[in-house]
All heavy atoms as an XYZ file, in Angstrom:
684
protein
N      -7.269    -11.518      8.706
C      -5.871    -11.108      8.820
C      -5.513    -10.743      7.339
O      -5.593    -11.388      6.425
C      -4.980    -12.321      9.287
C      -3.605    -12.026      9.301
S      -2.728    -13.489     10.181
C      -1.065    -12.904      9.966
N      -4.911     -9.539      7.234
C      -4.607     -8.901      5.728
C      -3.350     -9.728      5.266
O      -2.563    -10.340      6.101
C      -4.360     -7.621      6.182
C      -3.980     -7.372      7.567
C      -4.709     -8.413      8.187
N      -3.209     -9.723      3.974
C      -2.087    -10.318      3.371
C      -0.785     -9.644      3.762
O      -0.796     -8.493      4.105
C      -2.238    -10.234      1.890
N       0.197    -10.398      3.902
C       1.578     -9.893      4.126
C       2.248     -9.441      2.769
O       2.475    -10.382      1.985
C       2.387    -10.823      4.873
O       1.825    -11.205      6.066
C       3.840    -10.272      5.221
N       2.663     -8.281      2.599
C       3.316     -7.754      1.390
C       4.725     -7.282      1.691
O       4.997     -6.548      2.644
C       2.517     -6.687      0.738
C       3.240     -6.115     -0.448
C       1.110     -7.045      0.432
N       5.648     -7.878      0.869
C       7.091     -7.471      0.962
C       7.448     -7.044     -0.338
O       7.183     -7.645     -1.315
C       7.909     -8.653      1.370
C       7.605     -9.174      2.833
C       8.512    -10.423      3.184
O       8.467    -11.332      2.393
N       9.141    -10.390      4.335
N       8.148     -5.866     -0.348
C       8.638     -5.350     -1.629
C      10.106     -5.137     -1.553
O      10.702     -4.396     -0.593
C       8.093     -3.966     -1.948
C       6.527     -4.089     -2.053
C       8.562     -3.451     -3.219
C       5.819     -2.718     -2.184
N      10.915     -5.937     -2.260
C      12.350     -5.814     -2.304
C      12.736     -4.726     -3.257
O      12.315     -4.644     -4.379
C      12.949     -7.101     -2.839
C      12.806     -8.136     -1.662
C      11.586     -8.910     -1.513
C      13.838     -8.430     -0.713
C      11.565     -9.809     -0.510
C      13.793     -9.442      0.202
C      12.631    -10.141      0.280
O      12.490    -11.095      1.346
N      13.573     -3.687     -2.773
C      13.884     -2.460     -3.586
C      15.344     -2.242     -3.586
O      16.092     -2.862     -2.756
C      13.105     -1.378     -2.953
O      13.570     -1.144     -1.655
C      11.625     -1.594     -2.995
N      15.677     -1.229     -4.423
C      16.962     -0.612     -4.212
C      16.809      0.866     -4.188
O      15.598      1.388     -4.495
C      17.905     -0.954     -5.451
O      17.301     -0.512     -6.638
C      18.249     -2.349     -5.472
N      17.827      1.648     -3.821
C      17.656      3.135     -3.644
C      17.158      3.843     -4.966
O      16.275      4.582     -4.944
C      18.850      3.687     -3.215
C      19.180      3.222     -1.650
C      18.998      5.208     -3.143
C      20.468      3.669     -1.099
N      17.857      3.512     -6.152
C      17.584      4.220     -7.232
C      16.787      3.309     -8.219
O      17.376      2.454     -9.021
C      18.982      4.645     -7.980
C      18.634      5.378     -9.320
C      19.750      5.525     -7.059
N      15.498      3.411     -8.141
C      14.702      2.480     -8.947
C      13.268      3.026     -9.090
O      12.499      2.999     -8.181
C      14.642      1.105     -8.146
S      13.353     -0.019     -8.744
N      12.998      3.633    -10.320
C      11.639      4.195    -10.461
C      10.517      3.080    -10.389
O       9.440      3.539     -9.906
C      11.709      4.894    -11.809
C      12.954      4.233    -12.486
C      13.809      3.774    -11.420
N      10.787      1.967    -10.701
C       9.738      0.893    -10.711
C       9.404      0.489     -9.286
O       8.315      0.176     -8.923
C      10.111     -0.407    -11.445
C       9.863     -0.123    -12.940
C      10.944      0.068    -13.820
C       8.588     -0.097    -13.527
C      10.791      0.297    -15.162
C       8.506      0.102    -14.910
C       9.510      0.303    -15.809
O       9.268      0.459    -16.977
N      10.457      0.667     -8.340
C      10.289      0.446     -6.951
C       9.302      1.492     -6.326
O       8.509      1.197     -5.560
C      11.567      0.446     -6.205
S      12.668     -0.909     -6.716
N       9.530      2.713     -6.752
C       8.728      3.797     -6.252
C       7.286      3.516     -6.767
O       6.367      3.791     -5.916
C       9.255      5.150     -6.775
C       8.300      6.349     -6.491
C      10.651      5.538     -6.157
N       7.068      3.129     -7.999
C       5.665      2.899     -8.579
C       5.051      1.846     -7.884
O       3.856      1.895     -7.589
C       5.907      2.634    -10.133
N       5.889      0.807     -7.522
C       5.314     -0.389     -6.780
C       4.688      0.018     -5.329
O       3.633     -0.201     -4.985
C       6.270     -1.517     -6.677
N       5.544      0.746     -4.726
C       5.125      1.284     -3.245
C       3.946      2.115     -3.512
O       2.959      2.143     -2.637
C       6.373      1.951     -2.644
C       7.480      1.111     -2.243
C       8.673      1.732     -1.507
C       9.420      2.638     -2.488
N      10.558      3.185     -1.660
N       3.973      3.001     -4.437
C       2.718      3.948     -4.628
C       1.588      3.197     -4.898
O       0.441      3.582     -4.414
C       3.050      4.916     -5.648
C       4.059      6.074     -5.377
C       4.417      6.867     -6.384
O       4.216      6.636     -7.605
N       5.038      8.058     -6.185
N       1.641      2.126     -5.709
C       0.371      1.257     -6.014
C      -0.203      0.789     -4.651
O      -1.449      0.885     -4.472
C       0.862      0.111     -6.878
C      -0.336     -0.792     -7.363
C       0.104     -1.334     -8.805
C      -0.641     -1.862     -6.480
N       0.675      0.109     -3.825
C       0.129     -0.315     -2.558
C      -0.349      0.665     -1.590
O      -1.270      0.498     -0.980
C       1.240     -1.309     -1.957
C       1.193     -2.661     -2.623
C       2.309     -2.869     -3.502
C       0.436     -3.622     -2.410
C       2.463     -4.082     -4.161
C       0.367     -4.793     -3.056
C       1.470     -5.119     -3.992
N       0.347      1.854     -1.523
C      -0.151      2.980     -0.796
C      -1.467      3.530     -1.195
O      -2.334      3.663     -0.417
C       0.943      4.073     -0.921
C       2.152      3.849     -0.157
C       3.345      4.770     -0.388
O       3.363      5.493     -1.350
N       4.273      4.667      0.477
N      -1.766      3.545     -2.536
C      -3.002      4.070     -3.059
C      -4.149      3.050     -2.659
O      -5.240      3.506     -2.432
C      -2.893      4.159     -4.658
C      -2.425      5.439     -5.074
C      -2.681      5.665     -6.610
N      -2.383      4.436     -7.525
C      -1.202      4.209     -7.939
N      -0.128      5.013     -7.811
N      -0.851      3.161     -8.773
N      -3.775      1.720     -2.549
C      -4.713      0.771     -2.210
C      -4.914      0.692     -0.647
O      -5.815     -0.094     -0.211
C      -4.321     -0.613     -2.814
C      -4.241     -0.624     -4.236
C      -3.935     -2.046     -4.833
C      -5.042     -2.925     -5.031
N      -6.201     -2.312     -5.836
N      -4.053      1.383      0.076
C      -4.118      1.451      1.565
C      -3.588      0.130      2.183
O      -4.052     -0.349      3.246
N      -2.728     -0.542      1.460
C      -2.166     -1.709      1.832
C      -0.780     -1.508      2.493
O       0.168     -0.884      1.918
C      -1.972     -2.720      0.664
C      -1.233     -4.024      1.125
C      -3.321     -3.030      0.006
N      -0.630     -2.009      3.649
C       0.633     -1.898      4.346
C       1.524     -2.853      3.759
O       1.219     -3.910      3.450
C       0.473     -2.070      5.847
C      -0.230     -1.018      6.572
C      -0.230     -1.242      8.084
O       0.713     -1.902      8.590
O      -1.129     -0.752      8.713
N       2.862     -2.651      3.672
C       3.940     -3.368      3.183
C       5.205     -3.235      3.895
O       5.452     -2.254      4.467
C       4.085     -3.259      1.680
C       4.536     -1.900      1.343
C       5.851     -1.442      1.217
C       3.522     -0.937      0.994
C       6.134     -0.194      0.896
C       3.756      0.376      0.698
C       5.242      0.706      0.595
N       6.066     -4.217      3.842
C       7.457     -4.211      4.406
C       8.288     -3.875      3.087
O       8.435     -4.683      2.213
C       7.813     -5.491      5.016
C       9.226     -5.477      5.466
C       9.561     -6.697      6.117
O       8.913     -7.748      6.049
O      10.798     -6.828      6.648
N       9.143     -2.899      3.216
C      10.076     -2.568      2.165
C      11.416     -3.178      2.670
O      11.906     -2.861      3.751
C      10.270     -1.176      1.959
C      11.183     -0.810      0.822
C      11.372      0.613      0.582
O      10.741      1.492      1.204
O      12.226      1.085     -0.315
N      12.076     -3.921      1.755
C      13.312     -4.515      1.978
C      14.368     -4.030      1.040
O      14.307     -4.415     -0.153
C      13.264     -6.104      2.056
C      12.264     -6.554      3.130
C      14.626     -6.657      2.353
C      11.826     -7.930      2.866
N      15.214     -3.016      1.423
C      16.211     -2.538      0.611
C      17.460     -3.438      0.477
O      18.133     -3.854      1.386
C      16.675     -1.178      1.215
C      17.545     -0.401      0.308
O      18.041     -0.884     -0.682
O      17.904      0.740      0.522
N      17.669     -3.826     -0.770
C      18.712     -4.859     -1.067
C      19.953     -4.103     -1.796
O      20.887     -4.811     -2.297
C      18.265     -6.015     -1.902
C      17.212     -6.830     -0.991
C      17.632     -5.681     -3.210
N      19.961     -2.784     -1.691
C      20.986     -1.944     -2.287
C      22.381     -2.491     -1.687
O      22.545     -2.495     -0.472
C      20.863     -0.545     -2.136
O      19.628     -0.104     -2.560
C      22.024      0.228     -2.659
N      23.361     -2.945     -2.523
C      24.624     -3.302     -2.051
C      24.660     -4.608     -1.231
O      25.746     -4.961     -0.693
N      23.582     -5.372     -1.081
C      23.526     -6.659     -0.306
C      23.550     -7.696     -1.294
O      22.522     -8.284     -1.660
C      22.258     -6.620      0.490
C      22.210     -7.776      1.510
O      22.902     -8.756      1.255
O      21.431     -7.746      2.459
N      24.834     -8.146     -1.668
C      25.019     -9.163     -2.587
C      24.312    -10.639     -2.321
O      23.712    -11.282     -3.068
C      26.445     -9.465     -2.818
C      27.164     -8.360     -3.575
C      28.506     -8.581     -3.893
N      29.197     -7.464     -4.498
C      30.366     -7.497     -4.995
N      31.025     -8.745     -5.073
N      30.803     -6.346     -5.577
N      24.444    -10.910     -1.031
C      23.893    -12.259     -0.548
C      22.359    -12.119     -0.632
O      21.839    -13.042     -1.122
C      24.393    -12.428      0.984
C      23.947    -13.685      1.410
C      24.465    -14.165      2.796
O      25.621    -13.827      3.045
O      23.633    -14.730      3.741
N      21.767    -11.124     -0.246
C      20.315    -11.066     -0.296
C      19.858    -10.947     -1.687
O      18.787    -11.529     -2.199
C      19.664     -9.906      0.430
C      18.220     -9.926      0.565
C      17.662     -8.929      1.623
N      17.665     -9.571      2.910
C      17.237     -8.973      3.968
N      16.971     -7.750      4.013
N      17.211     -9.632      5.119
N      20.574    -10.259     -2.583
C      20.249    -10.208     -4.014
C      20.338    -11.488     -4.641
O      19.544    -11.963     -5.550
C      21.166     -9.163     -4.799
C      20.918     -7.729     -4.429
C      19.641     -7.137     -5.051
N      19.499     -7.073     -6.397
C      19.574     -6.134     -7.162
N      20.044     -4.942     -6.663
N      19.472     -6.248     -8.595
N      21.356    -12.284     -4.309
C      21.578    -13.739     -4.830
C      20.372    -14.546     -4.376
O      19.748    -15.252     -5.237
C      22.893    -14.235     -4.336
C      23.265    -15.557     -5.018
C      24.498    -16.162     -4.533
N      25.216    -15.323     -3.458
C      26.253    -14.442     -3.728
N      26.847    -14.455     -4.920
N      26.776    -13.881     -2.698
N      19.960    -14.564     -3.172
C      18.838    -15.288     -2.648
C      17.510    -14.823     -3.435
O      16.755    -15.685     -3.833
C      18.608    -14.981     -1.071
C      17.294    -15.554     -0.668
C      17.005    -16.815     -0.327
C      15.963    -14.924     -0.648
N      15.692    -17.038      0.028
C      15.055    -15.814     -0.260
C      15.550    -13.623     -1.007
C      13.699    -15.577     -0.189
C      14.225    -13.391     -0.818
C      13.318    -14.309     -0.458
N      17.369    -13.494     -3.664
C      16.212    -12.961     -4.333
C      16.089    -13.587     -5.733
O      15.078    -13.971     -6.257
C      16.188    -11.500     -4.360
C      14.918    -10.814     -4.728
C      13.798    -11.164     -3.962
C      15.168     -9.259     -4.620
N      17.209    -13.579     -6.470
C      17.394    -13.992     -7.856
C      17.020    -15.585     -7.818
O      16.297    -16.075     -8.674
C      18.672    -13.819     -8.375
N      17.616    -16.303     -6.822
C      17.163    -17.759     -6.753
C      15.758    -17.901     -6.468
O      15.125    -18.825     -6.942
C      17.989    -18.377     -5.626
C      19.508    -18.480     -6.033
O      19.795    -18.280     -7.153
O      20.371    -18.707     -4.974
N      15.170    -17.126     -5.611
C      13.767    -17.284     -5.142
C      12.819    -16.915     -6.257
O      11.559    -17.504     -6.298
C      13.468    -16.505     -3.858
N      13.125    -16.027     -7.143
C      12.197    -15.446     -8.134
C      12.567    -15.832     -9.487
O      11.748    -15.723    -10.332
C      12.065    -13.895     -7.996
O      13.301    -13.299     -8.275
C      11.652    -13.452     -6.623
N      13.804    -16.051     -9.702
C      14.208    -16.405    -11.159
C      14.434    -15.002    -11.870
O      14.730    -15.024    -13.088
N      14.441    -13.934    -11.208
C      14.540    -12.628    -11.699
C      15.887    -11.775    -11.031
O      15.975    -12.049     -9.888
C      13.341    -11.714    -11.499
C      12.156    -12.329    -12.185
C      12.212    -12.435    -13.698
O      12.742    -11.444    -14.284
N      11.899    -13.523    -14.226
N      16.459    -11.052    -11.842
C      17.573    -10.305    -11.161
C      17.340     -8.832    -11.057
O      18.046     -7.979    -10.566
C      18.772    -10.451    -12.140
C      19.214    -11.787    -12.248
C      20.405    -11.907    -13.165
N      21.648    -11.547    -12.323
C      22.558    -12.263    -11.844
N      22.480    -13.646    -12.108
N      23.526    -11.783    -11.136
N      16.024     -8.462    -11.322
C      15.598     -7.064    -11.245
C      14.795     -6.804     -9.902
O      14.236     -7.760     -9.257
C      14.691     -6.649    -12.489
O      13.654     -7.514    -12.475
C      15.513     -6.876    -13.708
N      14.739     -5.539     -9.638
C      13.889     -5.114     -8.564
C      12.876     -4.052     -9.179
O      13.132     -3.492    -10.114
C      14.627     -4.406     -7.362
C      15.429     -5.456     -6.604
C      15.547     -3.246     -7.842
N      11.699     -3.833     -8.543
C      11.248     -4.460     -7.318
C      10.866     -5.980     -7.526
O      10.533     -6.370     -8.650
C      10.031     -3.683     -6.898
C       9.463     -3.260     -8.281
C      10.683     -2.929     -9.084
N      10.860     -6.751     -6.526
C      10.236     -8.068     -6.534
C       9.233     -8.009     -5.395
O       9.633     -7.585     -4.182
C      11.346     -9.135     -6.396
C      12.197     -9.409     -7.522
C      11.327     -9.799     -8.812
O      10.494    -10.691     -8.726
N      11.735     -9.173    -10.016
N       8.062     -8.464     -5.601
C       6.925     -8.156     -4.741
C       6.346     -9.622     -4.377
O       6.198    -10.489     -5.155
C       5.787     -7.463     -5.387
C       6.365     -6.033     -5.765
C       4.649     -7.426     -4.442
C       5.536     -5.332     -6.751
N       6.434     -9.872     -2.965
C       5.916    -11.143     -2.438
C       4.541    -10.846     -1.648
O       4.528     -9.765     -0.974
C       6.966    -11.672     -1.432
C       8.141    -12.236     -2.035
C       9.106    -11.530     -2.640
C       8.350    -13.644     -1.882
C      10.258    -12.048     -3.190
C       9.506    -14.220     -2.539
C      10.480    -13.352     -3.137
N       3.515    -11.700     -1.899
C       2.375    -11.559     -1.166
C       2.173    -12.937     -0.441
O       2.100    -13.957     -1.099
C       1.096    -11.271     -2.105
C       1.393     -9.958     -2.850
C      -0.147    -11.210     -1.251
C       0.393     -9.745     -3.960
N       2.140    -12.860      0.764
C       2.040    -14.062      1.725
C       3.096    -15.087      1.293
O       2.970    -16.276      1.299
C       0.687    -14.679      1.563
C      -0.468    -13.849      2.260
O      -0.017    -13.031      3.257
O      -1.574    -13.925      1.982
N       4.255    -14.487      1.099
C       5.540    -15.291      0.868
C       5.616    -15.866     -0.573
O       6.663    -16.608     -0.914
N       4.707    -15.606     -1.420
C       4.685    -16.004     -2.774
C       5.217    -14.848     -3.649
O       4.633    -13.777     -3.665
C       3.295    -16.570     -3.277
C       3.406    -16.993     -4.696
C       2.812    -17.589     -2.381
N       6.268    -15.096     -4.467
C       6.737    -14.062     -5.470
C       5.691    -13.761     -6.694
O       5.261    -14.826     -7.290
C       8.025    -14.539     -5.827
C       7.924    -16.042     -5.933
C       7.075    -16.322     -4.680
N       5.305    -12.490     -6.920
C       4.392    -12.178     -7.929
C       5.143    -11.409     -9.015
O       4.351    -10.941     -9.916
C       3.177    -11.679     -7.454
C       2.263    -12.533     -6.898
C       2.257    -12.826     -5.493
C       1.362    -13.254     -7.647
C       1.468    -13.831     -4.886
C       0.441    -14.249     -7.089
C       0.633    -14.540     -5.782
O      -0.255    -15.424     -5.119
N       6.427    -11.138     -8.923
C       7.131    -10.468    -10.002
C       7.395     -9.006     -9.579
O       7.344     -8.658     -8.444
N       7.542     -8.129    -10.570
C       7.890     -6.806    -10.367
C       6.633     -5.943    -10.548
O       5.529     -6.316    -10.549
N       6.823     -4.582    -10.629
C       5.734     -3.626    -10.728
C       4.806     -3.846    -11.762
O       3.674     -3.923    -11.537
C       6.302     -2.247    -10.736
C       5.217     -1.268    -11.129
C       4.330     -0.959    -10.165
C       5.115     -0.651    -12.408
C       3.181     -0.076    -10.595
C       4.098      0.191    -12.715
C       3.104      0.392    -11.744
O       2.135      1.344    -12.102
N       5.395     -4.132    -13.125
C       4.603     -4.368    -14.275
C       3.629     -5.569    -14.129
O       2.420     -5.586    -14.417
C       5.271     -4.443    -15.539
O       6.251     -5.451    -15.545
C       5.867     -3.068    -15.912
N       4.250     -6.569    -13.392
C       3.496     -7.887    -13.232
C       2.289     -7.589    -12.133
O       1.072     -8.016    -12.508
C       4.236     -8.953    -12.560
C       5.438     -9.306    -13.541
O       5.199     -9.584    -14.762
O       6.669     -9.224    -13.084
N       2.573     -6.823    -11.132
C       1.500     -6.708    -10.101
C       0.529     -5.613    -10.614
O      -0.669     -5.752    -10.256
C       2.260     -6.246     -8.688
C       1.211     -5.865     -7.765
C       3.046     -7.383     -8.161
N       0.994     -4.628    -11.391
C       0.092     -3.718    -11.912
C      -0.969     -4.251    -12.901
O      -2.084     -3.986    -12.897
C       0.807     -2.541    -12.682
N      -0.391     -5.374    -13.651
C      -1.264     -6.118    -14.587
C      -2.342     -6.921    -13.678
O      -3.445     -6.934    -14.001
C      -0.521     -6.997    -15.329
N      -1.942     -7.367    -12.525
C      -2.875     -8.169    -11.628
C      -3.915     -7.192    -11.095
O      -5.074     -7.497    -10.878
C      -2.117     -8.800    -10.549
C      -1.249    -10.084    -10.822
C      -0.483    -10.447     -9.599
C      -2.124    -11.240    -11.375
N      -3.537     -5.919    -10.835
C      -4.383     -4.946    -10.354
C      -5.394     -4.599    -11.392
O      -6.531     -4.319    -11.092
C      -3.521     -3.670     -9.912
C      -4.432     -2.618     -9.156
O      -5.311     -3.141     -8.371
O      -4.197     -1.565     -9.361
N      -5.007     -4.546    -12.601
C      -5.972     -4.017    -13.648
C      -7.102     -5.062    -13.850
O      -8.257     -4.707    -14.228
C      -5.245     -3.786    -14.959
C      -4.518     -2.435    -15.014
C      -3.978     -2.188    -16.372
N      -3.109     -3.081    -17.016
C      -1.801     -3.169    -16.615
N      -1.141     -2.204    -15.878
N      -0.962     -4.009    -17.224
N      -6.714     -6.309    -13.594
C      -7.797     -7.426    -13.764
C      -8.556     -7.789    -12.612
O      -9.400     -8.572    -12.551
C      -6.985     -8.691    -14.247
O      -6.242     -9.246    -13.212
C      -6.269     -8.520    -15.635
N      -8.206     -7.077    -11.440
C      -8.861     -7.426    -10.049
C      -8.284     -8.523     -9.335
O      -8.694     -8.737     -8.253
N      -7.345     -9.241     -9.921
C      -6.703    -10.267     -9.242
C      -5.889     -9.918     -8.008
O      -5.867    -10.712     -7.099
C      -5.840    -11.101    -10.197
C      -6.695    -11.790    -11.294
C      -5.654    -12.438    -12.319
O      -4.901    -11.786    -12.870
N      -5.738    -13.770    -12.391
N      -5.263     -8.717     -8.091
C      -4.534     -8.329     -6.866
C      -5.371     -8.137     -5.727
O      -5.079     -8.516     -4.626
C      -3.832     -6.907     -7.330
C      -2.874     -6.301     -6.211
C      -1.811     -7.417     -5.715
C      -2.234     -5.062     -6.516
N      -6.560     -7.552     -5.963
C      -7.452     -7.274     -4.747
C      -7.998     -8.740     -4.245
O      -7.953     -8.862     -2.920
C      -8.757     -6.556     -5.217
C      -8.412     -5.129     -5.421
O      -7.392     -4.640     -4.887
O      -9.131     -4.504     -6.284
N      -8.049     -9.699     -5.132
C      -8.356    -11.111     -4.583
C      -7.224    -11.638     -3.773
O      -7.443    -12.189     -2.716
C      -8.670    -12.022     -5.739
C      -9.898    -11.698     -6.418
C     -10.125    -12.548     -7.758
O      -9.535    -13.750     -7.787
O     -10.822    -12.082     -8.604
N      -6.020    -11.425     -4.169
C      -4.807    -11.871     -3.531
C      -4.834    -11.215     -2.206
O      -4.429    -11.960     -1.132
C      -3.510    -11.767     -4.316
C      -3.383    -12.529     -5.494
C      -2.151    -12.087     -6.254
C      -3.107    -14.014     -5.150
N      -4.965    -10.033     -2.185
C      -4.724     -9.187     -0.892
C      -5.913     -9.423      0.052
O      -5.720     -9.263      1.336
C      -4.726     -7.689     -1.151
C      -3.527     -7.310     -2.117
C      -3.680     -5.762     -2.471
C      -2.184     -7.521     -1.302
N      -7.045     -9.945     -0.368
C      -8.225    -10.040      0.514
C      -8.279    -11.515      1.082
O      -9.099    -11.750      1.970
C      -9.511     -9.756     -0.056
O      -9.755    -10.669     -1.146
N      -7.439    -12.395      0.669
C      -7.475    -13.815      1.093
C      -7.073    -13.802      2.429
O      -6.094    -13.089      2.848
C      -6.584    -14.702      0.395
C      -6.970    -14.984     -1.070
C      -6.155    -15.938     -1.783
N      -6.641    -16.145     -3.206
C      -5.844    -16.666     -4.067
N      -4.568    -17.129     -3.745
N      -6.345    -16.832     -5.288
N      -7.594    -14.608      3.266
C      -7.242    -14.682      4.736
C      -6.597    -16.165      4.892
O      -6.961    -17.068      4.290
C      -8.418    -14.573      5.649
O      -9.486    -15.534      5.300
C      -8.879    -13.095      5.677
N      -5.626    -16.219      5.798
C      -4.884    -17.457      6.033
C      -5.790    -18.517      6.420
O      -5.768    -19.615      6.268
């Protein structure tokens, strides 16, 4: 079973675009959750991640940070490991 990836985004966000492109290049399906104008969901996201910025990327329900954090995991091969783990 492939990893579940969720990317919390807003409409105007170049890092959100970069994050989605990273997963698309890897052939990984993801759920995009647009939090533009959704104060309640943004508040939850900040509480869950400790970050107020987007994108915020969750893999199997665990927050891994934004685009630069996940891109760094990709460069070291750790992202592939996370994505290939099975429940």
